DRENLO-539318 format. One record per residue: residue in three letters; y negated, z, x of N, C-alpha, C in turn. Coordinates in steps of 0.2 Angstrom, whole numbers, plus 5000, padded with zeros to 4 digits. Example, Ala and Ser with C-alpha at 12.3 -4.5 7.8 and 13.67 -1.06 7.14 Angstrom:
REM DRENLO-539318
ALA502850395066502250395062501650395066 SER501150355064500550365068500050395064 
//
This chain:
REM DRENLO-539318
SER476952154877477352114875476852054873 PRO477551984872476951934870476851934862 ARG476351914861476151904853476051824852 PRO475851804845475451724845474951734848 SER474651674850474051684854473651644847 ALA472951654849472451614846472351554845 SER472551524851472451454852472851404850 GLY473651454847474151404843474851414848 GLY475351364845475951364851475551334858 GLY476251364862476151344868476051404874 SER475551454872475251514873475551564874 GLU475451614878475551694877475051724879 VAL475051784876474651844879475051894883 PHE474851924887475051984892474152024891 ALA474352094890473852144891474252204894 GLY473752254896474052304898474252324905 PRO474852344905475252354911475452274914 MET475652234912475852174913475152144917 THR474552124917474052114918473852174926 ILE473452134930473152164936472452174935 ARG472052234933471352224930471052254937 SER471152204942470952224948470252194950 ARG469652214951469152164952469152124960 SER469652164964469852134971470252074972 HIS470752094966471152034966470851964961 ALA470451994957470051934952469651894959 GLU469351944963468751884968469451854972 ALA469751884976470551844979470651794976 ILE470751794969470951744967470451674967 VAL469751684965469051664965469051614970 ALA468951684977468951634983469551594986 LYS470151604983470751554985470651494983 TRP470351494975470351424972469551404973 THR469051424977468451404979468251374986 ALA469051384989468951394997468851304999 SER469051284996469051204997468351164996 PHE467751194994467251164992466751204999 ALA466551155002466151205008465451165006 PRO464651205004464051175003464051135009 GLU464151145016463851115022464051065021 ALA464551035018464950975018464650925011 GLY464250975008463950925002464050944997 ASP464751014996464751034989464351084984 ALA464351084979463851154976464051224978 PRO463551244980463851314982463951364975 ILE464251414977464351454971463851504969 ILE463851524963463351584959463651624958 PRO463551684962464051744958463751754950 THR464251784946464151794940463651814937 ASP463451894940463051934939462251894940 GLN462151844944461551804946461451734938 LEU462251734939462251674933461851714926 ARG461951784924461951804918461151824917 GLU460951854924460251864922459951804925 ARG459951744926459751684926459751674917 LEU460351674915460351634906459851694904 LEU459751764905459351804901458651784903 HIS458351784911457651774912457651734918 GLY457851684919457851644924457751574921 GLY457651514926457451454923457651434919 PRO457751344917458251304913458851304916 THR459451324910459951324914460551264909 VAL460751244912461551214907462151244909 LEU462351274906462951284907463651254905 VAL464051224908464451164906465051204906 ASP465551214900466251244902466751164903 VAL467151154907467451094910468151114907 ARG468451174903469051194903469451134896 CYS469851144896470151094889469851134884 ALA469751094877469651124871470251184869 GLU470951184871471151234868470951284871 GLU470751304877470451364882469851374877 GLN469451334875468751324873468851364866 GLN469251354863469451374854469451444856 VAL469851474861469851554860469351584862 SER468851554868468251594868467751554873 ILE467151584876466951534877466351584881 ILE465851574887465451614889464651604884 PRO464351634883463751634879463351564880 THR463151524876462651464877463051424881 ALA463551414882463951354884464051314881 ILE464051234883464451184881464951154882 SER465451084880465951074884465551014888 GLN466150984891466050944895465650864891 ASP466150854886466050804882465250794879 VAL465150854877464550864875463950854879 PHE464150874885463550874889463450814895 GLU463950774895464150704897463650644893 ALA463750664886463450624881462750634878 GLU462550714878461950724874461450724883 ILE461750764889461050804890461250764898 LEU461750744900461750694908461350634908 PRO461350594903461050544903460350544904 ALA459950604901459350624902459150654909 LEU459750684911459550714918459350664924 LYS459950604921459950554926459350504927 ALA458950474919458550464920457950474921 SER457550544919457050604922457250654924 PRO457450664931457650704935457150754935 ASN457450844934457150894934457350934940 PRO456950954944457450994950457451064947 GLU457051074940457151164937457651184936 VAL457851104932458651134929459251114930 MET459651204930460151204936460751184930 VAL461351154933461851134930462251184931 VAL462751234929463251264931463851254925 PRO464351214929464951204925465451264928 TYR465951284925466251344926467051324922 CYS467551354924468251354922468451404922 THR469251424925469451494925469051524931 ALA469251494936469251514944468851494948 GLY468451414945467951374950468351324954 TYR468851304953469251254956469151204950 ARG469151184944469051134940468451114941 SER468051174942467251164939466851134946 GLY467251174952467051134959467351074959 LYS467751054956467850964956467250914953 TYR467150974947466650914943465950934947 CYS465850984951465050984953465150934958 ARG465450924962465550874966465550804962 GLU465850794960465750724954464850714952 LEU464450784949463950754949463550744954 MET463450794959463150774963463250704969 ARG463850694970463950634972463950574969 ASP464350584963464250504958463650504954 HIS463150564952462750564947462050574950 GLY461950594955461650614960461250674957 LEU461450724954461150794953461150814959 SER460650854960460550904964460350984965 ASN460251004960460051084958460851084954 VAL461251094957462151094955462451164958 ARG462551214953463051274954463651254954 ASN464051294956464751304954464851394953 GLY465051394943465151474943465851474943 GLU465851564945466351584948467051594942 GLY466951554935467351554930467351624924 VAL467851624920467951664915468351754915 ILE468451724923468751804926468451824928 MET467851804931467151864937466851874929 TRP466851824924466351854919466551894916 SER467151914914467351994911467252024916 PHE467152024922466852094926466152094926 ASP465852054928465152044930464752014922 GLY464851984918464651934915464551984906 GLY465052004903465052024897465752004892 ARG465552014886465951974882465751904881 PHE466551884876466351814876466251804868 VAL466151734868466151724860466751664859 ARG466851664851467551624850466851594843 PRO466851514847466651464841466851474833 LYS466451464829466751454822466851374821 ALA467451364818467851304817467451264813 ASP466951294807466751254803465951244803 CYS465851234811465051244813465051164811 ALA464351144808464151084805463551074808 GLU463251014803462650984808461951034810 SER461951094808461551144810461751154816 CYS462351154819462551164823462551114829 ALA462251064828462351024833461951004839 PRO462150974845461751014853461150994852 LEU460551004857459950994856459950914860 LYS459450884855459550804858459350794864 VAL459350744867459350734873458650734876 SER458150694872457450704873457250774874 GLU457650834871457250894873457450934880 VAL457850914882458250924890457750944893 GLY457751014895457251034901456451054899 ALA456551024893455751054889455651114890 SER455051134891454851204892454151204887 ASP453951274885453251284884452651254889 ASP452951274896452551244901452451184902 ASP452751124901452851074904452551004897 GLY452151064894452151004888452250994881 ALA452851044882453151034874452851074868 ALA453151064863452551094858452751174857 PRO452251214855452651264855453051294849 PRO453451344849453951364841453751354837 SER453051384835452851384829452651304827 GLN452551254829452451184829453251144828 ARG453651204828454651164828454751204824 PRO454651184815455151234812455851244812 SER456151174815456751174813457351194820 GLU456951234826457151224832457851284832 GLN457751344827458251384827458751364825 ALA458651324819459151294816459651244822 ARG459451194825459751174831459951204834 LEU459751264835460151314840460751354841 ARG460651364833461251394830462051344832 SER462351364837462951314837463351364840 HIS464051344842464551384847464251374854 ALA463751324856463451324863462851334865 GLU462551384858461851404860461851454856 VAL462451514857462351574852461851634857 GLU461951684854461351734861461751764864 LEU461551794871462051814875462051904870 ALA462751904873462951974872462951994880 PRO462852074877462952114885463852134883 PRO463752144890464552184893464852234889 ASN465452254888465352334887465152394889 ASN465052394896464552424900463852444902 ILE463452374900462952384900462452384894 ASP462052404894461452414889461152344888 ALA460852354881460552294879459852304883 ARG459552274883458652274887458452254878 GLN457952314878457552304874456852294874 ASP456652244878456052204878455952144878 ASP455152154873455052084868455052034874 GLN454952034880454651984885455351964885 ALA455851974888456351954889456551914885 SER456851844890456951794886457451764891 GLY457951724887458551674892458351604891 THR458251554895458151494897458751454894 VAL459051424889459651394888459351324887 TYR459651284890459251194892458951184891 GLY458251224896457751204894457251254890 ARG457551284885457251314878457251414880 ARG456751424879456551494878456651534873 GLN457251564872457651604866457551674866 LEU457151704862456851774861457551794859 LEU457751864863458351904861458051964855 ASN457551994859457352044852457852104852 GLY458152114856458852164855459252134850 ASN459252094847459752054843460452024846 TRP460952064848461352044854462152024846 GLU461952014843462551974837462451894837 PRO462951864837462751784838462751764831 THR462551704831462351684822462951634821 ASP463351594826463851554824464351544827 GLY464551644828465351634832465551694832 GLU465851734835466051804836466051814840 LEU465851874843466051924850466751934849 VAL467051924855467751944857467851974864 SER468351994865468452014873469351984871 GLU469251924871470051904873469651834874 VAL470251814881469851754886470551724887 HIS470451664888471051604888471151584898 VAL471551634902471451634908471951554912 TYR472251514908472751464909473351474911 GLY473451494917474251504917474251594920 LYS474851634920475051684921474651704928 ASN474651654932474551674940473751684940 TRP473251674936472651704935472551754929 ASP473151784925472951834921472851904926 CYS472051884927471751984929471051984928 ALA471051984921470252004918470152064917 ALA469552094918469552154916469552204913 PRO469752264914470152324909469852284901 GLY470052294895470052304891469752224887 PHE469852184891470152104889470652084889 THR471052044882471552044881471551954883 THR472151934888472051874890472751824888 ILE472551754888472951724884472951664890 TYR473651624889473751574894474451534891 PHE474351484896474851434894475451444896 SER476151434894476851434897476651394903 ASP477251384906477051354914477351254912 SER477551254906477851164905477251154903 LYS476751204897476351174896475651164899 GLY475551234905475051204909475151144913 PHE475751134916475851064919475551014916 ALA475750994909475450934904474950954904 LYS474450994904473951004902473350984911 ALA473751004915473350974921473650904922 VAL474050874919474050814919473350794917 SER473450814910473050774905472450794908 MET472050844911471650854913471450794919 PHE471850794925471750764928471650694927 CYS472050664921471650594918470950594916 ALA470850654914470250644911469450634915 GLY469850664922469350664927469050604930 SER468850594935468450554936469050494943 ARG469550534946470050494948470550474942 GLY470550524936470950494933470550444928 ARG469950444928469750394922469750324927 ALA469850314935470050274937470650244937 MET471250284939471750284935471850224927 GLY471450274921471750264915471350184916 ASN470850174919470450094920470950034924 ILE471450064928471950014930472350014925 ALA472650044923472950054917472750004912 LEU472150014909471949954904472049904907 TRP471749884911471849814915472649784915 ALA473049824920473649814919473949794912 TRP473749844907473949824899473649764896 ALA473149754899472849664898473249614900 LEU473349624907473449564913474349554908 LEU474649614908475349604906475349574902 HIS474949594896475149524891475149454894 PHE474749434895474949354899475649354902 TYR475749424906476349404910477049394904 PHE477149434903477549454897477649414891 PHE477049384889477149374882476649314881 PHE476449284886475849194888476649144884 THR477049154888477649094885478049104880 PRO478249174879478549174872477949164866 ALA477249174867476849144862476949084861 CYS476949044867477148954866477648944862 GLY478048984864478748954859478548974852 VAL478449034850478049064843477648984839 MET477248974845476548914842477148844839 TYR477448834845477648774846478248754842 ASN478648814842479448824840479648774845 CYS479548784853479748734858480448774860 GLY480648834859481248874862481048914868 CYS480248924870480148974876480349044870 ARG480449104875480449164871480549204875 LEU480449274874480349344877481049364883 ALA480949364887481249384892481049414899 LEU481249444902480949484911480649434914 SER481149384916481049324920480749284918 LYS480349234920479949184920480549144918 TRP480849094921481649054921481749084914 GLY481849154912482249164904481849144901 GLN481249144901480849144895480549054893 VAL480749024900480748944898481248894897 GLU481948924900482648904900482748864894 ARG482648894887482748844881482148794878 CYS481648794882481048744880481348694879 ASN480948644875481148574875480848544879 ILE480748544885480348524889481148484895 PHE481648534893482348514895482748504890 ASP482448454887482748424881482748364883 HIS483548314885483548244888483848204883 GLY483648224877483948194871483648134869 PRO483748094864483448044863482948054857 GLY482248044858481648064855481348124855 ALA481448164859481448234860480548244862 HIS480348294858479648314860479648364864 ARG479148364869478848404873478348464870 CYS478548514873477948554873477248564876 PRO476848564870476148544874475748574880 TRP476048654880475948694885476148684893 CYS476948674890477448674897477448604898 SER477348564897477148484899476648474899 CYS475948534900475448474901475148454909 SER474448424908474448384915473548394916 GLY473348384922472848394925472548454926 LEU471848454924471548514924471648554919 SER471848534913472248564907472548624907 CYS472948614914473348654916472948744917 ILE472648744919472248794920472248834914 PHE472148814908472148824903472848894899 VAL473248864903473948864902474448914909 GLY473848924913474348974918474648914924 TYR474548864922474948824928474248784934 ASP474048834937473548814942473848744948 THR474548784949474748734957474848674953 LYS475048664946474848584945474448574945 ALA473848604939473148584941472848554947 PHE472848594951472648564958473248544962 LYS473548514961474048474966473648444970 GLY473648444978473448394982472648394982 VAL472348444981471848454978471648524986 PHE471248494991471048534997470848604992 LEU471048654997471048734996471148774988 PHE471048724984471348734978471848734976 ASP472448714979473148704979473348764982 THR472948804983473348854985473148944981 LEU472848904976472748964970473448974968 PRO473749034967474249054962474149024955 ASP474949014950474749004947474549084940 GLY474149064937473849124932473049134935 PHE472949094939472149134943471749114939 PHE471649064935471149034931470949084924 VAL471549084920471649124915471449214917 THR471549234923471549284925470849304924 LEU470249264930469649264929469349264925 PHE469749224918469349224910469649294908 THR470149304908470149374905469749444908 ILE469749454915469349484917468449484914 ALA468349424914467549404913467349434904 ILE467849404903467749424895467949504893 LEU468249534896468449594895467949664898 ARG467749614903467149664906466749684903 PHE466549624899465849614897465949654889 SER466649644886466749674880466749764879 TRP466949764885466949834887466349884889 LYS466049844891465449864893464949894889 LYS465049854883464649864876464849904873 VAL465549904873465949974869465850034873 ASP465850044880465550094882464850124881 GLY464250074879463850084881463750104870 ALA464050084867464050094858464250164860 ALA465050184861465350254864464750294866 ALA464550274870464050354873463450374867 ARG463350314864462650334858463150374852 ARG463750364851464050404846464350444848 SER464450464854464950524858465750514854 VAL465950444857466550444854467050474859 GLU467450514856468250544862468250494868 GLY468550504873468850454878469350434875 ARG469950464872470550444871470350384865 LYS469950404861469850344855469450284859 LEU469050304863468950244866469150204873 THR469750234876470350194878470750164874 VAL470950184867471250144863471050074859 ALA470250084861469750044857469749984861 LYS469850004868469849954873470749924874 ALA471149954875471849924874471949874868 CYS471549884862471549854856471249804856 MET470649804860470349734863470649684866 ALA471049704873471449684875471849654871 THR472249674866472749634863472249574859 LEU471949594857471449554852471349494856 TRP471049504862470949434868471549404867 PHE471949444869472349384870472649354864 LEU472849374858472849344853472649294852 VAL471749294852471249254851471249184857 TYR471549194862471549154866472149094865 CYS472849144865473249094864473249064857 LEU472949094850472949044845472248984845 VAL471749014850471148954851471448894854 PHE471948914861472148864867472648834863 GLY473048874859473748824855473448784851 ALA472948804848472648734844472448674848 ILE471848694849471748644856472148594858 PHE472748614861473248584865473648534859 TRP473748584853474248554846473848504846 ALA473248484845472748424842472548384847 ALA472648404853472648334859473348304860 ASP473648344858474648314859474848274852 GLY474548214851474548174844475248164844 ASP475848194849476548174848476848224847 TYR476548294847477048364846476948364839 PRO477548384834477448394827477248474825 HIS477648514830477548584827476748634828 PHE476548674824476248714825476048774821 LEU476348834822476348884819476648874810 GLY477148844812477448844806477148774802 LEU476648734805476548674801476648614806 SER476948554800477048504804476648454802 ARG476748394806476548344805477048274806 GLU476948224804477348154806477148134812 VAL477548114817477248084823477848044825 ALA477747984828478247944832478747974836 GLN479547964835479847964841479547944847 MET479847984852479747984858480047944862 GLY479647894866480047824869480147784866 ALA480247784858480147724855479747654856 ALA479147654859478747604859478947574866 ALA479247624871479247584878480047574877 ALA480047494880480947494882481147504888 PRO481547554891481847544896481947494901 PRO481847504908481947454910482747404909 GLN482847344911483347324911483947314919 PRO484447354919484747354925484747294928 GLN485047284935485247214937486047214935 GLU486147144935486947154931487447174937 VAL487247144943487547194949487047214955 PRO487447264958486847304962487047264970 GLY486947204971487147164976486447144980 ARG485947184980485247154980485347184988 TYR485447224989485447264996486047265000 PHE486647214996487247215000487347145003 VAL487547155007487947075010488647085013 ARG489147025012489847015013489946995020 PRO490447015024490646995032490446935033 ALA490646875028490546835031489746805030 GLU489546805027488646805025488446845032 VAL488646865034488346885042488646885051 ALA489146865048489546865056489546795058 ASP489346735056488946685062488446725067 ARG488046765061487146775065487046825063 LEU487646875068487846935070487046965073 ALA486946925079486446915086485846935082 GLU485546915077484946905074484946975070 TRP485347015070485347085065485347135072 ASP484947185068484947245072485747295068 VAL486147315072486547335067486847395070 MET487047425064486747515064487547545063 ASP487847585064488447615064488447685059 ALA488547705055488247765050488747805053 ARG489447795056490047855055489847885062 ALA490347935060490447995066490047985071 ALA489948045075489648025082490348005087 ALA490948025087491548015090491847945090 THR491347915085491747845083491547795092 ALA492247755092492147725100492147655098 ARG492447625092492447565091491947525085 GLY491647485085491347455078491047395079 LEU490547355075490447285075490147275082 PRO490047225084489847195090488947205091 SER488747225096488147245097487847325092 ALA488147315090488147395085487847455088 ARG487347485086487347555088487347625084 LEU487747675088488047715083487347765081 ALA487147775075486647815071486947865067 PRO487447915068487747965062487147995059 TRP487048025056486548065050486648115055 GLN486948165058486748225062486448215067 ALA485948165069485848135074485048125071 PHE484948135065484348125063483848195060 SER484448245058484348315056483948365059 VAL483648425058483348435061483948515063 ALA484248515062484848575064485448565063 SER485948605066486748585067486948635060 THR486748685061486848755057486648765052 GLY486648815046486148825043486248785037 GLY485448795033485348775027484948705026 GLU484748695034484248645036484748585040 ARG485248595038485548545043485748485042 SER485548465035485348395034484748365032 VAL484248405033483748395032483448345038 LEU483048295036482748245040482248295046 LYS482148265051481648255057481048235054 PRO480448255056479948245054479948145057 PRO479548115052479648045054479348025059 GLU478848045066478748025070479248015074 ASP479748065075480348085078480848045077 LEU480948035070481547985069481247935070 LEU480747895070480747835073480547825080 ALA480547885084480547895092481347865091 LEU481847905088482647915090482847845087 LEU482547795084482447725081482347675086 SER481847695089481547655095481847675101 GLY482147715103482547715107483247675108 VAL483447665103484047595103483947545101 GLY483047515102482947485100482847445092 VAL482847495089482747455081481847475079 ASN481647435079481047455078480647395072 GLY480947375067480747335060480547275063 SER480747265070480547185070481047115068 ARG481647155067482147105064482547145058 PRO483047105054483247145050483847185050 VAL483747245048484347295049485147275045 LEU485747315049486147315044486647355046 VAL486747405041487047455041487847465039 TYR488247525041488847495038489147575038 GLY489747565035490147645036490847635037 ASP491147695031491847675031491947665022 TRP491247645020491547625012491547695010 ASP492147685005492347725001492847775003 ARG493047775012493447825014492947865016 GLY492447865018491947895022491547945016 TRP491047965017490648005014489847965011 GLY489847895013489347855009488847865015 GLU488947855021488647875028487947825028 GLU488347745027487847725027487347695022 GLY487447735014487047755011486447795013 ARG486847845016486047895018485647855025 LEU486047825029485547785034485147735032 PHE485347715024484947645022484347685019 TRP484447735014483847785011483547795017 MET483547825023483247855028482747795030 LEU483047735031482447685033482147665027 ASP482247655022481947645017481347695015 PHE481547755018481047815016480347785023 LEU480647785028480247755034479747715032 GLY479947675027479447605026479747545030 PHE480547555030480447495033480647425026 PRO480447355025480047325023480847315018 ARG480747325010481347305008481547235008 GLY482547225007482347155009482647135017 ALA482247165021482447195028483047225030 VAL483247285026483847315027484247305022 SER484747285025485547275020486147345023 CYS486647325017487247385022487747315019 LEU488347325023488847295024489447305019 GLN489347275013489847285006490647305009 GLY490947335008491547355010491647385017 GLY491247385020491047425027491747405032 VAL491947445037492347415042492947375039 GLN493047425033493647405029493747315028 ALA492947285025493047225023493047195030 TRP492547215035492547185042493247165044 GLN493647215044494347185048494847165043 ALA494647165037494947135031494747055030 ALA494347025034494046955035494346935040 GLY494646965045494846925053494346945058 TYR493846985058493346985063493447065065 ALA493447075073493647125078493047165080 LEU493347225082492747275082493047285090 GLU492247305092492247305101491947375102 PRO492047415107491847465110491247475109 ILE491047555108490247535107489947565113 ALA489347555117489147575123488947645121 ALA488747685127488447735127487847735127 ALA487447695130486847685131486447665122 SER487147645116486847635110486947685105 ARG487047735107487047795103486247825103 VAL486147825095485447875095485447935099 GLY485047955102484848015105485248035112 ALA485747985113486047965121485747985126 MET485848005132485248045137485247965140 GLY485747895140485547835144485147785138 ALA485047815133484447775128483947755133 VAL483747695131483247645133482747645129 THR482147675130481747665123481447605126 THR481547575117480947505119480147505121 THR479947445124479147465124478847405117 GLN479447375113479247365108478947415101 PRO478247405098477947445093478247455089 VAL478447505085478847515079478547495072 ASN478747425070478547385066478647385057 VAL478547445055478647475050478047505045 GLN478247505038477347515035477347575033 THR476947615030476847695030477647725026 VAL477547795029478047825026478047835018 VAL478547805015478547805006478747885004 SER478447935003478848015003479148014995 ARG478847964991479247974983480047964983 ARG480147924988480847904990481347964993 ARG481048004993481248084997481048134993 ALA481748184990481548234987481648304991 THR481048344993481348404995481348464991 THR481448514993481648584987481148574984 VAL480448604985480048594982479948544977 ASN480248484980479848434973480448444967 VAL481048464970481648484964481548554959 PHE481148584964480948634959480348644954 ASN479748584957479348574953479548524948 LEU479848484948480048424944480548444939 LEU480848514941481448554935480948584930 LEU480448624934479948654930479548604925 GLU479248574926479148514922479448484917 GLY480148474918480548444915480748364915 ARG480548344917480448264919480848234924 VAL481348264923482048244929482548234927 THR482948174929483648194930483848204935 LEU484448264936484548284942485348274943 LEU485648204948486248184947486548244955 ASP487148274953487448304956487948254958 THR488348224964488648184965489148204970 ARG489148274970490048274972490548274968 GLU491148304968491648314965491648364960 SER491948354954491948404949491948454951 SER492548474956492748534958492048584961 GLU491748534964491248554970490548594965 TYR490348564960489948554955490048604950 VAL490548644949491048694945490848744950 GLY491148744955491148794958491748824960 SER491848904963492348924967492149004967 LYS492349054965492449124966492749134974 ARG493049094979493349064986492549054989 GLY492149024987491449004990491248914991 ASP490948884994490848824995491348825000 PRO491648775000492248725003491848695010 TYR491248665010491048655016490548715018 GLY490448765016490148805020489348825018 ALA489248805010488748815009488648895007 ALA487948915006487749005006488149004998 ARG488048964994488348984988488448934985 SER489248954980489448894976489448884967 GLY489448824969489048794962488748754961 HIS488048744956487848684955487048704954 ILE486448674955485848674952485648674946 PRO485448714943485248714934484948644932 MET485148634927485048564922485448504926 ALA485848514932486148474935486648424931 ILE486648364931487148314927487848314932 SER488448314932489148294936489148224936 TRP489048194941489048134944489348114950 PRO490148104951490348104956490448034958 TRP490148014964489947974967490447904968 LYS491147924969491547864969491847844963 SER492047894958492247864951491547824947 SER490747844951490347834947490247754948 VAL490247734954490147674957490447624959 PHE491047654961491747594962492147594958 ALA492447514957492847474952493447504956 SER494147514952494847524954494947454956 GLY495647464961495847404963496147394972 ALA496147354974496447344982496047384983 PRO496047414989495447444996495247375000 PRO494647354999494247394999493747394993 PRO493747444988493547414981492847384981 GLU492947354975492247324972491847384970 LEU491047364971490747394966490547374958 LEU490547434954490447424948489847374946 ALA490247334940489447314938488647364936 CYS488147364937487547374934487747404928 PRO487747364924487747414915488247484915 ALA488847464919489247524920489047574923 ILE488747564930488447624934487947644931 VAL487347614926486847664924487247684916 GLY487547654912487847664908487947744907 GLY488347774914488447824915487847884916 LEU487347874916486747914917486347944908 PRO486147974908485847994902485347954901 PRO485047944892484747884890484147894896 GLU483847954894483047974897482947964905 ALA483647934909483547934917483047874916 LEU483247834913482847784915481947774914 SER481847844912481147844910480747914913 GLN481347954919481147994923481147974928 ASP481048034933481148034941482048054940 ILE482448014943483048024946483148054952 VAL483348114951483648144960484348134960 ALA484548114965485248114968485448184973 TYR485948224973486048264978486848264979 CYS487048294986487648314985487748374990 THR488148384995487948444999487648435003 GLY487448375008486948365011486648315011 GLY486548265007486148205005486648155007 ILE487148165008487648105012487848065006 ARG488248095001488548054997488048024990 SER487548074991486848054986486448004990 GLY486447984996486047944999486447874995 PHE487247854997487447804994487247814987 ALA487347854981487147824975486347814975 TYR485947824980485247804979485147734979 LEU485647694985485847644988485847594982 VAL486547644977486847584973486347584967 LEU486147624964485547624959484847604961 LEU484547594966484047564969484147484968 GLY484847464968485247394970485347374962 CYS485547424958485347414950484647404948 GLY484047404952483447404947483147464946 LEU483447514948483247584947482547604952 GLU481947604951481547604957481247694956 ASN481547724951481347794951481747854954 VAL482147804957482747874960482347894968 ARG482647964969482647984975483148014978 ASN483348024985483748094988483648124990 TYR483948194989483748264990484148284997 ASP483848255003484048265010484448345011 GLY484048385010484448455011484948475005 SER484748444999485348454993485748514993 TRP486248544991486548584991486548654997 TRP486648635004486548655007485848705008 ALA485448675007484748715008484648745001 TRP484748704995484448754988485048804989 ALA485648804991485948864991485848914994 ALA485448895000485248955007484648995004 ASN484348964997483849034996483949054991 ASP484049104992484349174987483749164980 LEU483349154982482749144977482849094971 LEU483049064972483449004969483849004966 PRO483848994960484448994954484848944955 CYS485548974955486248924953486548944948 ILE487048874948487548904941488248904944 GLY488748954943489348944944489748994946 PRO490349024947490749074947490649104954 GLY490249084958490449114966489849164966 THR489849194973489349234972488749214974 GLY487949254969487449244970487249194965 CYS487849174962487649114956487749144949 LYS487549134943487749134938488249104934 SER488449134929488749084924488449044918 GLU487749054919487449024914486749034916 ALA486448964915485648974916485248994914 SER485349074917484949134914484449174920 SER484549124928484349154934483449134934 PRO483149164937482249144937482249094943 ILE482149034940481948984945481348984946 PHE480749024944479949034946480249094953 GLY480749094953480749144960480449114969 LEU480449024968480149014972479449004974 VAL479149034979478549034982478348964986 
//
């Protein structure tokens, strides 16, 4: 029946009829667990237990290594054995540094499986050749004899042999025993007690009989009593499946649950386990930077960055998004130039640099961390090997070093960035007097009226033949101004459906389409549309020509559109089929396209908007109606994939923001009123206007440009493109959006 074990809780003891006391059964178990190790495949051969005992008594230098866990060893060990930790710390380095083919290393466990794996490691990873796999404690109970239970209070006199003494013998130049008076004291340890005879074997009484242990001859002289341990007939066999020791031996084994836990623990202590442990250490070190780097910025600079699972959740409250007057920007989050590599913003540091612009964010911080920790951990490994530090303690020490490196890195570079940015007031609770941001530079003064790019019907009616007239209305339009070319925005877009339905075609295709209807930049261009009754198509066409580099002042918009033309008494004429952009009958002009280089900064792409939001230096104008900005659970009214708006965007409905009230067609508001509807910081930031497809925002671009704001862009993809990318956040009640700015903007790759 079960009784408490000598090894403590979690183990059980069974003896008598509950165990199988059969040699054949024990041999079958050993054969089963050692079957996977083949000497012809390079594994260590098995050494039978009777041969092992004979070698220990009378053979050559032998190192007997117990690879079982400490709890098993506390019950009993084979006489003269040492633990794996002692072997690796005290003996293995010497065997590798000065190979001695006479020294045989014999690992053992319960039935040869764990020791077989360790033999493979010693031969393949450490280059040892004279290695044998022991049959284990089960077969020792049949053929070896009794076991030794080590004393728990073994002190300095029980220390293992020095590394320099491994493999030494009287025959190879070592000093004789008479000249080494402390030898016997060093041999008195739980790993170096004299062999005890099995119950059924008589002790040899031979003065010449000697056992070679760790390369030392140890005289037996018939003295079979251990000096620092007690002879026992008790053995730990790990689990119930291995409960088959010889008759007369008491067996102890782990419960099933504890046996499984021990197996996992020993795997982690093995070569593969140590590899996994190293991976876990590196993951621990690098995850510091993923989860805590941005929050550390918030702690140091009081900028609003916080701990969150997503990157956007970490930065969403940062003061780089504060558009109020006098706002200060966090030195880390608003970095610029090469300094950005030290805060994990490599894409910003190498923007536009060949090859380097392909590096992901955090690349150089990761390199720094790997280099520093690899160097530090190697030093720690060396010190631990000299002091025989336990592996678990070594792992904890390395993990603490990784945390310390993270803290030091943050504090050092945090202080450097704060010192370099004289305009930021806060660092780790310290404060300094700084000037209010933006106080030194006055914003640009807007024009009085946005008329710079607008002309009235009377100004062009008499000389209309001098202009290339472009009608921006729908493709089905039949009548327009005399000699007009029909140029709807759809003709210049890459797709008719989906998220890119309003994205511009490549510039060379746009220029070819314009050239096909005779518009080549050699004459001034007049664009017009339906004014406030349309979608602002004339503004979109104006913006496209401005983006393509048509000379400023050479492109004008008809103020009041078709309504004003007819109200002034001028007639509309049929638009010829050949004058439609992209029409089959269009004739390509032979004249060259006389335009400047494409001005890319006048256009915003999805990636541009994303980066500007991260940098916190953009005023994002949503020119749709307020209901579209808020969003609806029923979905977007114009077929976008989601309903809502881009985070940080400001609702700026185009009609109410640019048109005055009055009889149609309405006049434009004065520029102070138009610009006054923008947040104050917009005058010193990039302004990006967007709507559903970049049409209404194109008109906003035209009006703001007319008011003297050169820092404006039009986002042609607009909400159709943004909403189609599920990785991008949006704010709204519709499917795929969130009710507040908490979705990860860092999802875009």
